[in-house]
C-alpha positions, 0 to 999 in steps of 0.5 A: 724091813725092805719093801719092793716097789709092788708092795709100796704101790699096794700100800698106796692103793690101800690108803688112797681112794681112786676116782675115774676120769669120768667122775672127775669130769662130772665133778669139774663140770658141776663147778665143784671147788676141786684142786686138780694137781698134775704131778707129771714131769714138765715135758709131759705137762707141756704136751697137754693137760686137763684144763684148770689143773695146777702143775706140781711135778712129783719131784717138787711136790713136798716143796710146792703143794702148800703154795698151790693148795694152802687149805688142807681141807680142799678136795684134791685129785692128783693125776699122772700119765697112767695112775701110778705116780699120782697114788704115791703123790696123793700118799705124800699129800695125805701124810702132809695133812691133806685129808681129802686126796684122791688119785685119778685112775688111769691118769691123763692117758685114760682121760684122753682115751675117753675123749675128754678135752685137753689143753696145750699151752704155747710151745716153747723152744729149748732156748726159751725153756732155758732162758725163762727157767727161773720164772718156771720155778715160781708158782705165781708165774710158771710156764703158763705165766711165761706164755702170757708174757710172750703173748703180751704187748707193752708200750713204753712212752719214752726211752730215757731214764725210766724207759731204759731200765723198764725196757731191759727188764721187760725184755729179759722177762720175755714180754713178746712185743715192746713198743717204744715211742720217742723222738729224741736222739742219744746225748752224752748227758743221757748216759749217766742214767739211760742205761739202754744206750751207750757211747757209740750211739750218741747222736743216733735215734733213741728208739733204734738204740733201744731196739738194738740193745733189747734184741741183743739181750733177747732176740725173742722180743718184737720191738716196734719203734715209733720215732715221732712225737706223741700227740692227740692226733696219734695217741689213740691209734698207737695205744690201742694195740698194747695191753699196758702203757708204761709212762716215763714222760718228763713233761706235763702235756705228755703225762696228761695226754697219756692218762686221757688216752689210756682212760678212753681205751681202758688201758692200765698205765704203769707210771713213775716219776723221778726228781733229784733223789726221790721217786714215785710210782703207781698204776692208774687203772680206773676200770679196776676201781683205781684213780687216774692221773687227773684224780691225783693232779686235776690241774698242772702246776704253773709253767716253770713252777716245777724244775725238770731233771735237766735243771735240778739234776737226778741220781742216775741209780734212782732211775734203775730203782723206779724203772725196776718197780715199773717192770715188776708192776707190768709183769704182775698185771700181765700174768695176774698175780700179787697186789699191784699199785692200783690205788696206791702211791709208792714213794721212795727217798734214796737219801734215806733208803726209805719207802712209803705207800700212800692210799689214793682213791678215784675221784667221782668228780674227775673230769675224765674217769669220774661218774659224769666226765666232762672231757670225752676226747683228747684236748690241746694239752700244751694249751691246757698246761699253759705252754702256749696261748689260747688260739685265736679265731 
């Protein structure tokens, strides 16, 4: 038996209770745990929505609603532009086992007519809507998360083996501002692993080479080049302008400097290191309950005890693996989804294709992030690491 659209709408109205926009606002204002689902099309949602609403367009409702509202007992209010599509959407959710679903009468149009507040996110160009479309399909990111990325800033300490893949993936992801600090120039021996550079740039500045590649990949990105040596006199001033610090330094003085400056400023560090066929990664974020670098490594090893990649070698592709992990952790921190590596140390052995994760804890006696820190300002890190003699009076 065929049914007209009017008959289907009448059936939906008979099955789904409707709620006024005023009642929805009152319930939201009271702090009720109410799932507000906007079932309009993406272009309608971009023009404005009710604050706190989750966008699940009608065409993807059956595929995505379980990710957005996993508990079928959660009270749900669906809304569209005028209150018709939301009735059909609510009917579908009821058929899927959601037992407390309402449709907002009059939809978003009525909400606006009553003068209730609306929210409008960052407006993206058509090119951006196309470029980041695969992120929009992920409920953990979506257009809201992409807007966060575009408004975020990340500092890369080093444009080498780790900084190269991390920078490329952060640029591709749409992190709006990427700062890069490095004083080195591109050498032919770098090209085996530092994939942001190429043959034509041998002998040129690494930060300028990285900027060129990033802008060719994604012109959205504002690349800030800092062609100087990071030290205790400039670290705090540089770091304060960024949301996340990505550490790809290959020497101990810089690693301790990056740690201390970030702790003092409350900035998370997405850290990784590589050696031959092995890599490790973590997120140092004491303000979120995790350890800092000094909690794990209170003192540097004696000079010359740990050979560098220049002395021992490194598998080029290993840099890509660890750099991709760093980029992933940055995106999770900036958008706010998933479980980060705060309090965890990820170890990777390329020869065995094996990952291990160790739990690591903040040290209450840590001299920098502990309960009673003894180091409260940046120190002479080369002296601390035994690379120069104690200054004489």
